PALUM-203374 format. One record per residue (C-alpha): residue in three letters; chain; x negated, y negated, z. Coordinates in steps of 0.25 Angstrom, whole numbers, always signed. Layout:
# PALUM-203374
aa->ALA&ch->A&xx->X&yy->Y&zz->Z .
...
END
This chain:
# PALUM-203374
aa->MET&ch->A&xx->+0&yy->+0&zz->+0 .
aa->SER&ch->A&xx->-6&yy->-13&zz->-4 .
aa->PRO&ch->A&xx->-6&yy->-25&zz->+6 .
aa->THR&ch->A&xx->+1&yy->-35&zz->-3 .
aa->HIS&ch->A&xx->+14&yy->-30&zz->-9 .
aa->PRO&ch->A&xx->+20&yy->-38&zz->-21 .
aa->LYS&ch->A&xx->+32&yy->-41&zz->-13 .
aa->ASN&ch->A&xx->+24&yy->-47&zz->-1 .
aa->LEU&ch->A&xx->+15&yy->-56&zz->-10 .
aa->GLY&ch->A&xx->+24&yy->-68&zz->-8 .
aa->ASN&ch->A&xx->+23&yy->-65&zz->+7 .
aa->ALA&ch->A&xx->+8&yy->-66&zz->+6 .
aa->ASP&ch->A&xx->+9&yy->-79&zz->-1 .
aa->ILE&ch->A&xx->+18&yy->-85&zz->+10 .
aa->LEU&ch->A&xx->+8&yy->-80&zz->+21 .
aa->LYS&ch->A&xx->-3&yy->-87&zz->+13 .
aa->GLU&ch->A&xx->+5&yy->-100&zz->+12 .
aa->LEU&ch->A&xx->+8&yy->-99&zz->+27 .
aa->ASN&ch->A&xx->-7&yy->-98&zz->+30 .
aa->LEU&ch->A&xx->-10&yy->-110&zz->+22 .
aa->SER&ch->A&xx->-11&yy->-121&zz->+33 .
aa->LEU&ch->A&xx->-20&yy->-130&zz->+40 .
aa->PRO&ch->A&xx->-32&yy->-123&zz->+48 .
aa->LEU&ch->A&xx->-30&yy->-122&zz->+63 .
aa->ARG&ch->A&xx->-42&yy->-132&zz->+65 .
aa->LYS&ch->A&xx->-35&yy->-143&zz->+57 .
aa->LEU&ch->A&xx->-21&yy->-140&zz->+64 .
aa->THR&ch->A&xx->-27&yy->-141&zz->+77 .
aa->ALA&ch->A&xx->-34&yy->-154&zz->+73 .
aa->LEU&ch->A&xx->-20&yy->-159&zz->+68 .
aa->ILE&ch->A&xx->-14&yy->-155&zz->+81 .
aa->ASP&ch->A&xx->-24&yy->-162&zz->+90 .
aa->GLN&ch->A&xx->-21&yy->-175&zz->+82 .
aa->LEU&ch->A&xx->-6&yy->-174&zz->+86 .
aa->ASP&ch->A&xx->-1&yy->-184&zz->+96 .
aa->VAL&ch->A&xx->+6&yy->-173&zz->+105 .
aa->SER&ch->A&xx->+3&yy->-167&zz->+119 .
aa->ALA&ch->A&xx->-8&yy->-157&zz->+121 .
aa->ASP&ch->A&xx->+2&yy->-146&zz->+124 .
aa->PHE&ch->A&xx->+9&yy->-148&zz->+111 .
aa->LYS&ch->A&xx->-4&yy->-148&zz->+104 .
aa->ALA&ch->A&xx->-8&yy->-135&zz->+110 .
aa->VAL&ch->A&xx->+6&yy->-129&zz->+106 .
aa->LEU&ch->A&xx->+3&yy->-133&zz->+92 .
aa->ARG&ch->A&xx->-11&yy->-127&zz->+92 .
aa->ASP&ch->A&xx->-5&yy->-114&zz->+97 .
aa->LEU&ch->A&xx->+5&yy->-115&zz->+86 .
aa->ALA&ch->A&xx->-6&yy->-117&zz->+75 .
aa->LYS&ch->A&xx->-12&yy->-104&zz->+80 .
aa->VAL&ch->A&xx->+0&yy->-95&zz->+78 .
aa->THR&ch->A&xx->-2&yy->-84&zz->+67 .
aa->TRP&ch->A&xx->+7&yy->-74&zz->+61 .
aa->THR&ch->A&xx->+2&yy->-60&zz->+56 .
aa->VAL&ch->A&xx->+9&yy->-55&zz->+44 .
aa->GLY&ch->A&xx->+3&yy->-42&zz->+40 .
aa->SER&ch->A&xx->-11&yy->-44&zz->+38 .
aa->THR&ch->A&xx->-10&yy->-59&zz->+36 .
aa->VAL&ch->A&xx->-11&yy->-69&zz->+48 .
aa->VAL&ch->A&xx->-2&yy->-82&zz->+45 .
aa->SER&ch->A&xx->-5&yy->-95&zz->+53 .
aa->LEU&ch->A&xx->+9&yy->-98&zz->+55 .
aa->GLY&ch->A&xx->+7&yy->-109&zz->+66 .
aa->ARG&ch->A&xx->-3&yy->-116&zz->+58 .
aa->LYS&ch->A&xx->+6&yy->-117&zz->+46 .
aa->ILE&ch->A&xx->+18&yy->-122&zz->+55 .
aa->LEU&ch->A&xx->+9&yy->-133&zz->+61 .
aa->ALA&ch->A&xx->+4&yy->-137&zz->+48 .
aa->VAL&ch->A&xx->+18&yy->-139&zz->+42 .
aa->ALA&ch->A&xx->+23&yy->-146&zz->+54 .
aa->LEU&ch->A&xx->+11&yy->-156&zz->+54 .
aa->ASP&ch->A&xx->+13&yy->-158&zz->+39 .
aa->ILE&ch->A&xx->+27&yy->-161&zz->+41 .
aa->ALA&ch->A&xx->+25&yy->-170&zz->+52 .
aa->THR&ch->A&xx->+14&yy->-178&zz->+44 .
aa->THR&ch->A&xx->+22&yy->-178&zz->+31 .
aa->PHE&ch->A&xx->+36&yy->-182&zz->+37 .
aa->PRO&ch->A&xx->+33&yy->-191&zz->+50 .
aa->GLY&ch->A&xx->+46&yy->-198&zz->+49 .
aa->THR&ch->A&xx->+54&yy->-185&zz->+48 .
aa->LEU&ch->A&xx->+47&yy->-180&zz->+60 .
aa->PHE&ch->A&xx->+49&yy->-193&zz->+68 .
aa->GLY&ch->A&xx->+64&yy->-193&zz->+64 .
aa->VAL&ch->A&xx->+66&yy->-179&zz->+69 .
aa->VAL&ch->A&xx->+58&yy->-181&zz->+82 .
aa->VAL&ch->A&xx->+66&yy->-194&zz->+85 .
aa->ALA&ch->A&xx->+79&yy->-187&zz->+83 .
aa->SER&ch->A&xx->+75&yy->-175&zz->+91 .
aa->ILE&ch->A&xx->+71&yy->-185&zz->+103 .
aa->VAL&ch->A&xx->+85&yy->-192&zz->+102 .
aa->THR&ch->A&xx->+92&yy->-179&zz->+102 .
aa->LEU&ch->A&xx->+84&yy->-174&zz->+114 .
aa->ILE&ch->A&xx->+88&yy->-188&zz->+121 .
aa->VAL&ch->A&xx->+103&yy->-186&zz->+117 .
aa->GLY&ch->A&xx->+102&yy->-172&zz->+123 .
aa->THR&ch->A&xx->+98&yy->-177&zz->+137 .
aa->ILE&ch->A&xx->+111&yy->-185&zz->+139 .
aa->PRO&ch->A&xx->+118&yy->-178&zz->+151 .
aa->LEU&ch->A&xx->+130&yy->-170&zz->+147 .
aa->ILE&ch->A&xx->+133&yy->-174&zz->+133 .
aa->GLY&ch->A&xx->+118&yy->-174&zz->+128 .
aa->PRO&ch->A&xx->+116&yy->-160&zz->+124 .
aa->LEU&ch->A&xx->+129&yy->-160&zz->+116 .
aa->LEU&ch->A&xx->+126&yy->-173&zz->+110 .
aa->ALA&ch->A&xx->+112&yy->-169&zz->+106 .
aa->ALA&ch->A&xx->+118&yy->-156&zz->+99 .
aa->PHE&ch->A&xx->+126&yy->-165&zz->+90 .
aa->VAL&ch->A&xx->+117&yy->-177&zz->+89 .
aa->GLY&ch->A&xx->+104&yy->-169&zz->+88 .
aa->PRO&ch->A&xx->+105&yy->-164&zz->+74 .
aa->ILE&ch->A&xx->+110&yy->-177&zz->+68 .
aa->MET&ch->A&xx->+98&yy->-184&zz->+75 .
aa->LEU&ch->A&xx->+89&yy->-174&zz->+69 .
aa->ALA&ch->A&xx->+95&yy->-175&zz->+55 .
aa->THR&ch->A&xx->+94&yy->-190&zz->+56 .
aa->GLY&ch->A&xx->+80&yy->-191&zz->+61 .
aa->LEU&ch->A&xx->+76&yy->-181&zz->+50 .
aa->THR&ch->A&xx->+82&yy->-189&zz->+39 .
aa->MET&ch->A&xx->+78&yy->-202&zz->+43 .
aa->GLY&ch->A&xx->+63&yy->-197&zz->+45 .
aa->ALA&ch->A&xx->+64&yy->-190&zz->+32 .
aa->LEU&ch->A&xx->+69&yy->-203&zz->+25 .
aa->SER&ch->A&xx->+57&yy->-210&zz->+32 .
aa->ASP&ch->A&xx->+47&yy->-200&zz->+27 .
aa->PHE&ch->A&xx->+53&yy->-200&zz->+12 .
aa->ARG&ch->A&xx->+52&yy->-216&zz->+12 .
aa->SER&ch->A&xx->+37&yy->-216&zz->+15 .
aa->SER&ch->A&xx->+26&yy->-217&zz->+5 .
aa->ALA&ch->A&xx->+19&yy->-204&zz->+10 .
aa->TRP&ch->A&xx->+31&yy->-196&zz->+5 .
aa->SER&ch->A&xx->+31&yy->-202&zz->-9 .
aa->THR&ch->A&xx->+16&yy->-200&zz->-10 .
aa->LYS&ch->A&xx->+18&yy->-185&zz->-6 .
aa->VAL&ch->A&xx->+29&yy->-183&zz->-16 .
aa->ALA&ch->A&xx->+21&yy->-190&zz->-27 .
aa->ALA&ch->A&xx->+9&yy->-181&zz->-24 .
aa->LEU&ch->A&xx->+18&yy->-169&zz->-25 .
aa->GLN&ch->A&xx->+24&yy->-173&zz->-38 .
aa->THR&ch->A&xx->+10&yy->-175&zz->-44 .
aa->GLN&ch->A&xx->+6&yy->-161&zz->-39 .
aa->LEU&ch->A&xx->+19&yy->-155&zz->-45 .
aa->ALA&ch->A&xx->+17&yy->-162&zz->-58 .
aa->ALA&ch->A&xx->+3&yy->-156&zz->-59 .
aa->VAL&ch->A&xx->+9&yy->-142&zz->-56 .
aa->LYS&ch->A&xx->+20&yy->-144&zz->-67 .
aa->ALA&ch->A&xx->+10&yy->-149&zz->-78 .
END
C-alpha cells in the first residue's frame, strides 16, 4: 500500500497549506510587541506551540491560527475596533440589575452587527484597502495574461 493515495492527494495539499505560516520565532516577536498583559502573551505563546498530527504529518495549527488572527487585526483595524466596542457595550448593558441579561441578549447581536458594519465601512474607505485591492487586481491581471 502506497503512503499517498490519489483520493488523499487533496488532503496532502491542504495540510501543506496549513503548515505555511510564520515561523515560531517571528510569531513570538510579534506577540512580544503587542500591548497586552504578560499573562495574555503567555497564552498566545502557548497557542503558537499547538500542533496536530495527521498520519505522519505534523500540522502547526496554533501558528496558523495566530498568523491569520494577527493578519486580520492589522488589515482591518476599524472592524476589530467596532467589534471590541460593541462587545464592551453589550457587557456593560448585561451588568444592569434585573433586566441586564435579558436586554443584553437582544441588544448584543444588534450592537455587534452595527459595530462590525461601521468598522468595515471605515476600513473600506481607507486608502490602504484600495491599495491592496489594486495590487490584487494587477496580480490577477498578470495571471490572466
